[in-house]
Structure formats: C-alpha cells, structure tokens
C-alpha positions in Angstrom: 50.9 65.5 -29.2 48.7 64.3 -32.2 51.1 62.1 -34.4 51.9 63.6 -38.0 53.8 60.2 -39.0 50.8 59.2 -41.0 51.5 62.6 -43.4 54.7 60.8 -44.7 55.4 57.7 -46.8 57.9 56.0 -44.6 59.7 52.4 -45.1 61.6 51.3 -42.2 64.9 49.9 -43.0 65.6 47.8 -39.7 63.8 47.1 -36.5 65.2 49.5 -34.3 66.5 52.6 -36.6 66.4 53.9 -39.8 63.5 54.8 -42.3 63.3 55.8 -46.0 61.0 58.9 -46.7 59.4 58.8 -50.3 57.9 61.5 -52.1 59.5 64.4 -50.4 61.5 67.0 -52.2 63.8 68.6 -49.8 64.1 72.2 -50.1 63.4 75.7 -48.2 59.9 75.8 -49.2 58.7 72.8 -47.4 55.4 73.3 -45.5 55.3 73.5 -41.8 53.0 70.5 -41.7 55.7 68.5 -43.7 58.6 69.9 -41.5 56.9 69.1 -38.4 56.0 65.3 -39.7 59.9 65.1 -40.6 61.1 66.2 -37.2 58.5 63.5 -35.5 59.7 60.8 -38.0 63.5 61.7 -37.1 62.8 61.3 -33.5 61.0 58.2 -33.9 63.5 56.5 -36.5 66.7 58.3 -35.6 67.9 58.3 -39.2 65.9 59.5 -42.5 66.9 58.5 -45.9 65.5 60.2 -48.9 66.8 59.2 -52.4 67.0 61.5 -55.7 67.9 64.7 -54.1 70.3 65.7 -56.7 68.8 69.1 -56.9 70.2 70.3 -53.8 73.5 72.6 -54.0 75.2 74.2 -51.1 72.9 77.0 -50.9 69.7 74.8 -51.0 71.2 72.4 -48.7 71.4 75.5 -46.2 68.3 76.8 -46.9 66.5 73.5 -46.1 69.0 73.2 -42.9 67.7 76.3 -41.5 64.1 75.1 -41.6 64.9 72.6 -39.2 67.3 74.4 -36.8 70.4 76.9 -36.9 73.2 75.5 -38.9 76.7 75.7 -37.0 80.2 75.7 -38.8 82.9 73.1 -37.6 84.8 74.7 -34.5 88.2 74.0 -36.4 87.8 72.6 -39.6 87.0 75.0 -42.6 84.0 74.6 -44.6 83.8 73.9 -48.3 81.7 77.3 -48.7 83.4 79.2 -45.9 80.2 79.0 -43.6 78.4 75.9 -42.9 78.8 73.1 -45.5 81.5 70.6 -44.2 83.0 68.5 -46.8 84.2 65.1 -46.5 86.5 64.0 -49.6 88.2 60.5 -49.7 90.6 61.6 -52.0 91.9 64.0 -49.6 92.5 61.5 -47.0 89.3 62.2 -45.1 87.7 58.9 -44.1 85.7 58.9 -40.9 85.9 55.1 -40.3 85.3 55.3 -36.8 82.3 55.0 -34.4 81.4 58.7 -33.2 78.7 61.1 -32.7 79.5 64.5 -34.5 81.5 67.1 -32.5 80.9 65.8 -29.0 84.1 67.6 -27.9 82.0 70.7 -27.5 79.2 71.2 -24.8 76.5 71.9 -27.0 77.2 69.5 -29.9 74.8 69.4 -32.8 71.2 68.2 -32.5 71.2 66.9 -36.0 73.1 66.4 -39.2 72.3 66.7 -42.9 74.7 64.9 -45.3 74.0 64.5 -49.0 75.9 62.4 -51.3 78.0 64.2 -54.4 80.3 61.3 -55.5 79.8 57.5 -54.4 82.1 54.8 -55.3 81.0 52.1 -57.5 81.5 49.5 -54.5 81.7 50.1 -50.7 81.5 53.2 -49.0 78.5 52.7 -47.1 77.6 54.5 -43.7 76.3 52.4 -40.5 74.3 54.3 -37.8 73.5 53.0 -34.6 70.6 53.7 -31.9 72.0 54.9 -28.6 68.9 54.9 -27.0 68.1 51.4 -27.8 71.6 50.5 -26.7 71.0 51.8 -23.4 67.6 50.2 -23.1 69.8 46.7 -23.7 71.9 47.3 -20.5 70.9 44.9 -17.9 69.6 47.2 -15.0 73.2 47.4 -12.8 75.0 48.6 -15.9 72.2 51.0 -16.4 72.5 52.3 -12.9 76.3 52.4 -13.2 76.0 54.2 -16.6 73.7 56.7 -15.0 76.4 57.6 -12.7 79.4 58.3 -15.0 80.9 61.2 -16.7 83.2 61.2 -19.4 85.7 63.6 -20.9 85.5 64.0 -24.9 88.1 66.1 -26.9 89.3 66.4 -30.5 92.9 66.0 -29.4 93.7 62.4 -30.0 94.4 60.0 -32.8 91.2 60.8 -34.7 93.3 62.9 -37.1 96.1 60.2 -37.8 93.3 57.5 -38.2 91.1 59.1 -40.8 94.2 60.1 -42.8 94.3 57.5 -45.7 97.3 56.4 -47.3 95.6 56.7 -50.9 95.3 60.6 -50.9 98.6 61.3 -53.0 100.7 62.2 -50.3 102.5 60.1 -47.5 100.5 58.9 -44.4 102.9 60.9 -42.1 102.2 64.1 -44.1 98.5 63.9 -44.4 98.0 63.1 -40.8 100.3 66.0 -39.8 98.5 68.5 -42.0 94.8 67.1 -41.2 96.0 66.9 -37.1 97.2 70.6 -37.3 93.9 71.9 -38.5 91.5 69.5 -36.6 93.1 70.4 -33.2 94.0 73.9 -34.1 92.0 74.7 -30.9 92.0 72.0 -28.3 88.6 71.2 -26.9 87.8 69.2 -23.7 84.2 68.7 -22.2 82.9 66.4 -19.6 79.4 65.1 -20.6 77.4 62.7 -18.6 77.5 59.1 -19.9 73.9 59.0 -20.3 72.0 61.9 -21.4 68.2 62.3 -21.4 66.9 63.5 -24.6 65.2 66.8 -24.7 62.5 66.1 -27.0 62.0 62.3 -26.5 62.9 62.0 -22.5 64.9 58.7 -23.8 67.9 58.1 -22.2 70.9 57.8 -24.7 74.4 56.5 -24.5 76.8 59.4 -25.1 80.3 57.8 -26.1 82.1 57.6 -29.5 85.7 57.9 -30.4 85.8 61.3 -29.1 85.7 60.1 -25.3 89.2 60.0 -24.0 88.5 58.8 -20.6 85.8 58.1 -17.8 86.2 61.0 -15.2 87.8 59.9 -11.7 88.7 56.4 -12.9 92.3 55.1 -13.6 93.0 54.7 -17.2 92.7 50.9 -17.4 89.3 50.9 -15.7 88.0 53.8 -17.7 89.0 52.2 -21.1 87.3 48.7 -19.9 84.2 50.9 -19.2 84.1 52.7 -22.3 84.6 49.4 -24.3 81.8 47.8 -22.4 79.1 50.4 -23.1 80.3 50.8 -26.8 79.7 47.0 -27.5 76.1 47.7 -26.5 76.0 50.7 -29.0 77.6 48.5 -31.8 75.3 45.3 -31.5 74.0 44.4 -34.9 70.3 44.8 -33.4 70.6 48.3 -33.0 72.3 49.2 -36.5 71.3 50.3 -40.1 73.7 50.3 -42.9 73.1 52.6 -45.9 74.2 51.8 -49.5 74.6 55.3 -51.0 73.3 56.6 -54.4 74.4 59.9 -55.7 71.8 62.5 -54.8 71.0 60.8 -51.7 70.5 62.9 -48.4 70.6 61.4 -44.7 69.4 63.1 -41.7 70.2 61.8 -38.1 69.2 62.7 -34.7 73.0 63.4 -33.4 71.6 63.1 -29.6 70.6 59.6 -30.1 73.0 57.9 -32.8 76.5 57.1 -33.6 78.0 56.4 -36.9 80.7 55.1 -39.1 81.7 55.6 -42.6 82.8 52.1 -43.9 86.3 52.5 -45.6 86.2 49.4 -47.9 86.4 51.3 -51.4 90.5 51.3 -51.8 91.2 54.5 -53.9 88.0 55.1 -55.5 86.2 58.5 -54.9 83.8 59.5 -52.3 82.6 62.8 -51.5 79.9 64.1 -49.2 78.9 67.3 -47.8 77.2 67.8 -44.3 75.6 70.6 -42.5 75.4 70.4 -38.7 72.4 72.0 -36.7 72.9 73.6 -33.3 72.4 71.7 -30.3 71.7 71.9 -26.7 73.8 71.1 -23.6 73.2 67.8 -22.3 71.7 67.0 -19.0 72.1 63.7 -17.3 70.0 61.3 -15.2 71.1 63.1 -12.0 70.7 66.6 -13.4 74.8 67.1 -14.2 75.0 69.5 -17.3 77.8 69.1 -19.7 80.7 71.4 -19.0 83.4 72.9 -21.0 87.1 72.0 -19.5 89.2 73.4 -22.2 89.5 76.0 -23.5 88.5 78.4 -20.6 87.7 81.1 -23.3 85.6 79.5 -25.7 85.2 81.1 -29.2 82.0 82.9 -29.7 80.5 80.1 -32.0 77.0 78.9 -31.4 77.4 75.5 -29.5 80.8 76.0 -28.4 80.3 78.6 -25.6 80.7 77.0 -21.8 77.9 76.0 -20.2 77.9 78.7 -17.5 77.4 81.0 -20.4 74.7 79.2 -21.9 72.5 79.4 -18.5 73.2 83.1 -18.5 71.8 83.3 -22.0 68.8 81.6 -21.3 69.7 78.6 -23.5 68.8 75.2 -22.4 
C-alpha cells in the first residue's frame, strides 16, 4: 500500500505514540484522500490530536464519525443526544481516572473513539494514552509466550461505577455511586478475550487489558491478579505514554484496539465536559486463532458490537 502520510502535516508528540495533525478541519465533507491519510496516521501513531475544532457540534461530530466507521451507542449508559454522543461531565461525578480501553466488556468493542473538548478546567484534567502494541513488544520473550496463551474475562460489573463517582458532584459519594452503578450495570456483560489480540489492520500484537478485566480465565484469583498487574505495568511504562493538555475545541481520535487511556483527576471541583463517539469494532482474534466470546448475557441486545461471536460469524462479520 502506498503511504499517504505525506499528505498530512503531522507533529509527533512522543517517541512511541501520538501526533498532532495540523491544517485539517474535521467534517463530514473531508475528501477520501484526507480520510485515507488520517486512517493511516491513526494506525501509525495510535492517537491523533486536532486543535481548533470548535465548529463541531453533536451533529457535525457524528457526520465526521460516520466517514470513519459506524457509530455505536454505549451499551448501558444513555447518550447525550439519545443516539451516539456519550458525555463525560465531571460535575456529575463522571471521572474516568482508570486505565482502560473503551467498552471491552463486549465482544466487538469499538475500533476507535473520537473525543471533543467542550469545557476544560484552567488547570489539570489531562488525558494519558498508552501504546499497547509497544507494551507487547517490550515484553521479554518468555512473557510474550505466556501472554499469547492467556484469555481474560472483562466485565462492566465491578467497582468502576463507585470509583468514577467523585465526591464533588453535589451529592454524597454513596448516592452518586449507587445511581451511576444502577445505570452502568443495568445489563451485566462478561466477555472472554485473548490477552493478546492481533490487530486486523496492522497485524501488530497488542495487550488487551485495562480495568474492565476481572480475571485471567482458568487461574486462581491471586495468580490471576498477579499476572494482570505484571502485564499492565508494561502498558503503563513512561516510554509507551503520551499526555495531552486539553484546550476547548480540541479533538482526539484513538485506535481503541491498540491503546489504553486514563483521564487524570487532578482538577478538584472545576468543570470538565467532553463528548465521545465510538465506532463499531470487530471481534478480536488471538495469536492462536481464539475469537472473543460473549459469556453473559446469553441473549445479547441487538446492538452493533454487542451480539455474540457465533452470531457475528453467521452474519459474515469479521
């Protein structure tokens, strides 16, 4: 494939992940050549940053997203517009300050996320991304061999809701946690993924972990936790990270199949509002050919990305 990266004005942000794209106004009217270049840049740099995109509203955000893929709604939390825009508003107690890959508790979790900044605190509130392909490459060969053979169970039914409910939201910790958890786990999902997935575009091997992981399949709790922590440390190594200082109007797009991210909660009670659209993904395949499978619920909702792997195969999806 002929590279189209030279069609973009790019500035890498760190050695292994992240690049700023200059001179592109995001919209649903971008040329096919520009879209192709953006996709290639995304797979190369894992996260792309765009300044001065304040012209985007929810409608334009969605129109642009549709040029890159098929938008999907969050499986349990209602969106801001009743469709695909998912709002994270710190004043309502939603602060995603944990390492995670978006929505990995379903089989075909999103392939990419597009986040735009509406309101940003005067200090703090940065987001950090990690390159999970570089993290895999950093593993010593014996650990790579081990990781290639493992599977992990991901779920939305754990302490995530309590931990992102912040005490400065205007109601008690307990009340915020209870309300958010009721929504977040209104349907409980459990999915078994390979710990190492093969990226369907680049062929890279990436570590599929993050805080939706409950356990390593087939291992006792203590051994499971030790292995999760061991591999996660490679993801979080400083060499594999990029940190973005947001400005209002910024947009970030990341390859959700090759990254984790963490929203830093260091801005006290200052407002922080961002909105995200995710794009429908594919069912991960491990090094050994194992395809992710839905464990719970047995009857999955008819939402793109959430149907069981066996149904996806019948439908001819990857």
